[in-house]
Each structure stands twice: as C-alpha cells, then as structure tokens.
C-alpha positions as CSV (number, residue, x, y, z in Angstrom):
1,P,59.0,-58.8,32.2
2,P,62.6,-58.8,31.3
3,H,62.6,-58.2,27.5
4,T,61.1,-55.3,28.7
5,Q,63.9,-53.8,30.7
6,E,66.3,-54.8,27.9
7,A,64.4,-52.8,25.0
8,L,64.0,-49.8,27.5
9,P,65.7,-46.5,25.7
10,P,68.7,-44.6,27.4
11,H,66.6,-41.8,28.8
12,T,64.8,-44.3,30.7
13,Q,66.8,-43.6,33.5
14,E,66.1,-40.3,33.6
15,A,62.5,-40.5,33.4
16,R,62.7,-43.0,36.1
17,A,64.4,-40.2,38.4
18,L,61.8,-37.9,37.3
19,V,58.8,-40.1,38.5
20,R,60.5,-40.5,41.5
21,S,61.0,-37.3,42.3
22,T,57.5,-36.3,41.5
23,L,55.8,-38.7,43.1
24,A,57.8,-39.5,46.0
25,P,56.3,-36.9,48.3
26,L,52.9,-38.5,47.6
27,A,54.0,-42.0,48.6
28,G,51.7,-43.8,51.2
29,R,49.8,-40.5,51.5
30,L,47.6,-40.8,48.2
31,E,44.4,-42.1,49.7
32,E,44.9,-39.6,52.5
33,L,45.4,-36.4,50.2
34,G,42.1,-37.6,48.1
35,E,41.3,-37.3,44.3
36,G,43.1,-34.4,43.6
37,A,46.5,-35.7,44.4
38,L,45.4,-38.9,42.7
39,S,44.8,-36.8,39.7
40,L,48.1,-35.5,39.5
41,V,49.7,-38.6,39.6
42,V,47.8,-39.9,37.1
43,K,48.4,-36.6,34.7
44,T,52.2,-36.8,35.5
45,L,52.7,-40.5,34.7
46,G,50.4,-40.0,31.8
47,V,53.0,-37.3,30.4
48,R,56.2,-39.3,31.1
49,C,54.4,-42.5,29.5
50,S,53.6,-40.5,26.2
51,E,57.2,-38.9,25.9
52,S,58.5,-41.9,24.2
53,L,55.6,-41.9,21.4
54,T,57.3,-39.2,19.9
55,A,59.1,-41.9,17.8
56,V,55.7,-42.9,16.2
57,G,56.8,-40.2,13.7
58,A,59.8,-41.7,12.9
59,L,58.4,-44.9,11.5
60,P,57.6,-44.1,7.8
61,S,61.6,-43.2,7.5
62,Q,62.4,-46.6,8.6
63,Y,60.4,-48.4,6.0
64,R,60.3,-45.9,3.3
65,M,62.8,-47.2,0.2
66,T,64.7,-49.3,2.8
67,N,64.0,-52.6,1.6
68,R,63.4,-53.8,5.5
69,P,61.5,-56.5,5.9
70,P,58.0,-56.6,7.2
71,P,57.9,-56.0,11.0
72,S,57.6,-59.1,13.3
73,K,57.6,-57.2,16.5
74,A,56.9,-54.0,18.5
75,S,59.2,-51.3,18.6
76,A,61.6,-50.2,21.4
77,Y,59.3,-47.1,22.0
78,A,56.3,-49.1,22.5
79,V,57.9,-51.7,24.8
80,A,59.1,-48.9,27.0
81,S,56.2,-46.6,26.7
82,L,54.7,-47.8,30.0
83,A,57.5,-48.0,31.9
84,P,56.8,-45.2,34.2
85,L,53.8,-46.4,35.2
86,R,55.3,-50.0,35.8
87,L,57.9,-48.7,37.9
88,A,55.5,-46.2,39.8
89,L,53.4,-49.7,40.7
90,S,56.4,-51.6,41.5
91,P,57.2,-53.3,45.2
92,A,59.6,-50.2,45.2
93,G,57.6,-47.6,43.4
94,A,55.9,-44.4,44.8
95,L,52.6,-46.0,44.1
96,A,53.4,-49.4,45.7
97,P,50.8,-48.7,48.9
98,L,48.0,-48.3,46.8
99,Q,44.9,-50.4,47.4
100,S,44.0,-52.5,44.3
101,E,41.1,-50.0,43.3
102,L,43.2,-47.1,43.4
103,R,46.1,-49.0,41.1
104,T,43.4,-49.9,38.5
105,H,42.2,-46.2,38.4
106,V,45.8,-45.1,38.0
107,V,46.7,-47.7,35.5
108,E,43.2,-46.8,33.0
109,G,44.1,-43.0,33.6
110,V,47.7,-43.1,32.4
111,V,46.9,-45.6,29.7
112,S,43.9,-43.3,28.3
113,A,46.2,-40.6,28.2
114,V,48.6,-42.2,26.1
115,A,46.0,-44.1,23.9
116,V,45.0,-40.1,22.9
117,R,48.4,-39.0,22.4
118,F,49.3,-42.1,20.1
119,R,46.0,-41.9,18.2
120,E,47.2,-38.2,17.6
121,L,50.6,-39.4,16.3
122,S,49.5,-42.6,14.6
123,E,46.6,-40.5,12.4
124,D,49.5,-37.9,11.4
125,V,51.6,-41.0,9.9
126,F,48.9,-42.6,8.4
127,A,48.0,-39.3,6.5
128,S,51.4,-38.6,5.6
129,V,51.8,-42.4,4.3
130,R,48.4,-41.4,2.2
131,K,49.7,-38.3,0.8
132,L,52.8,-40.2,-0.4
133,Q,51.0,-43.2,-1.9
134,Q,48.5,-40.5,-3.8
135,T,52.0,-38.8,-5.3
136,L,53.7,-42.1,-6.2
137,K,50.1,-43.5,-7.8
138,K,50.3,-39.9,-10.1
139,L,54.1,-40.7,-10.8
140,N,53.5,-44.6,-11.5
141,K,56.1,-45.6,-9.0
142,E,54.0,-47.7,-6.6
143,G,55.7,-50.9,-8.0
144,A,54.0,-54.2,-8.9
145,P,50.8,-55.0,-7.3
146,G,51.1,-58.1,-4.9
147,A,54.9,-58.2,-6.0
148,A,55.5,-57.5,-2.1
149,M,54.7,-56.0,0.8
150,S,54.5,-52.1,0.3
151,D,56.3,-49.8,2.9
152,A,53.1,-48.2,3.0
153,A,51.8,-51.7,4.3
154,K,54.9,-52.2,6.5
155,I,54.2,-49.1,8.3
156,H,50.9,-49.8,8.9
157,L,51.7,-53.3,10.4
158,Q,54.3,-51.8,12.8
159,V,52.0,-49.2,14.1
160,L,49.4,-52.2,14.7
161,L,52.3,-54.3,16.5
162,D,53.2,-51.5,18.6
163,V,49.6,-50.4,19.8
164,E,49.1,-54.5,20.6
165,E,52.1,-54.2,22.5
166,V,50.6,-51.3,24.7
167,V,47.3,-53.2,25.2
168,R,49.2,-56.3,26.2
169,Q,51.2,-54.5,29.0
170,T,48.0,-52.7,29.9
171,E,46.7,-56.1,30.7
172,E,49.9,-57.2,32.4
173,L,49.3,-53.9,34.7
174,G,45.5,-54.9,35.6
175,G,43.7,-52.6,33.1
176,V,40.9,-53.8,30.8
177,P,41.7,-52.8,27.4
178,E,38.1,-53.3,26.0
179,A,36.8,-51.2,29.0
180,L,39.3,-47.9,28.3
181,P,37.3,-46.1,25.2
182,P,40.7,-44.3,24.0
183,L,42.7,-47.5,23.7
184,S,40.3,-49.7,22.3
185,S,39.2,-47.2,19.8
186,L,42.8,-46.6,19.2
187,L,43.3,-50.2,18.6
188,Q,40.3,-50.2,16.0
189,I,41.3,-47.4,14.0
190,V,45.2,-49.1,13.5
191,K,43.5,-52.2,12.6
192,D,41.1,-50.9,10.0
193,A,43.8,-48.7,8.6
194,A,46.5,-52.1,8.3
195,S,43.3,-54.1,6.7
196,D,43.1,-51.2,4.3
197,Q,46.7,-52.1,2.8
198,P,47.2,-54.6,-0.1
199,L,49.0,-57.5,1.0
200,P,51.6,-59.6,-1.4
201,S,49.9,-62.2,-3.5
202,P,51.0,-65.9,-2.1
203,A,53.8,-67.3,-3.8
204,R,53.0,-70.0,-6.5
C-alpha cells in the first residue's frame, strides 16, 4: 500500500539491499533446495523484520510527561516492520517464484518470529510502565483520576495500535492471524494490558 512505503524509515533501503543480497542466490530454487533453504529464508527475514521493533522500547519516552495527545494510528516502525517480507514476496522479489503454499509458510514463519520478539519488547515496556506507576502512586503524583487519559494508558494504546498494524499486514500478505499462536497471543496480551488502564471520564 502507498502509506506503507511513505512511512518506511531511512534504514529501509539498506534492509532491502541486505534482503536482496541474502535471498538472491536462492531465488527460483527454494522448492528444489528443500526445507532447509526455506527455513534459512524464514529465519533471515524474521531477523530483518524484527529489527525495526527496537523502537518499541522508545514508546514510553514519547508519552511520559510530554502532554502528547492519545495515539490514533500505528507507529512508523510498525508500518515498516514487515517491509522486508513484503519486498521479498513482491513480483520483483526473490521469493516471487514460490507457489502459494510455500508463500504462506514463509509468511507464517516470519510473522511468528516477529510476534515473539514484539511480545518480549512489549512486556518490557509494560513492566517499566507499571514500575513508574507504582512510584508515582507512592508520591501521589498520578494526577486526578478521570481527568484525562494517563501517559500509561497512551503507551498501552500505542502498543495495541502497533500490534494491530502487524495483524493487518499479516492478513494482507495472506496469513491468518488466528492460526498463528505467537501473534494471536501477542494481540490478546496487549488488548488485556490496554483494557486494564483507566480511561478518562466522559465530559459532562
């Protein structure tokens, strides 16, 4: 989609080059080379797609004490996360010759690897947010309940929007999120975490 390309970070061109150089020797020969080669491709793309997820750790700093409004869309890193996979599967990509069944296998394997890494980073963020909330509570600096969405709630909402973006792209690439335990589990975890955050009271 056009918006995906526009949101790609500067390092994406480098990532594309790396994907091309890694997969090019295997292009058109994956079915011939067998499961071992396919596993290598899945592992390589899983690593490349997970690189942008380091930005998850920076989400708290974007909302803590910044008066930034609640998020309404996915972060750029989430939009770009599956770009190497999308490129490899594109008509001009190294995996273009793959038959439908093998393409689905690649998508499921790569997305599962991304989801595992996303869960690790998200849980680290949630733990950090909980720790800060406990500290502020002790200092009575949490703010008036219901006055506005808290920074913690904004962070949780942003993570949820970002995970939902990965789910959306997985569907676009032919994957079935519900059939991928790592992804469905990640989505449920961030939904539960977001729902545990108090929402602002409606204006009267």
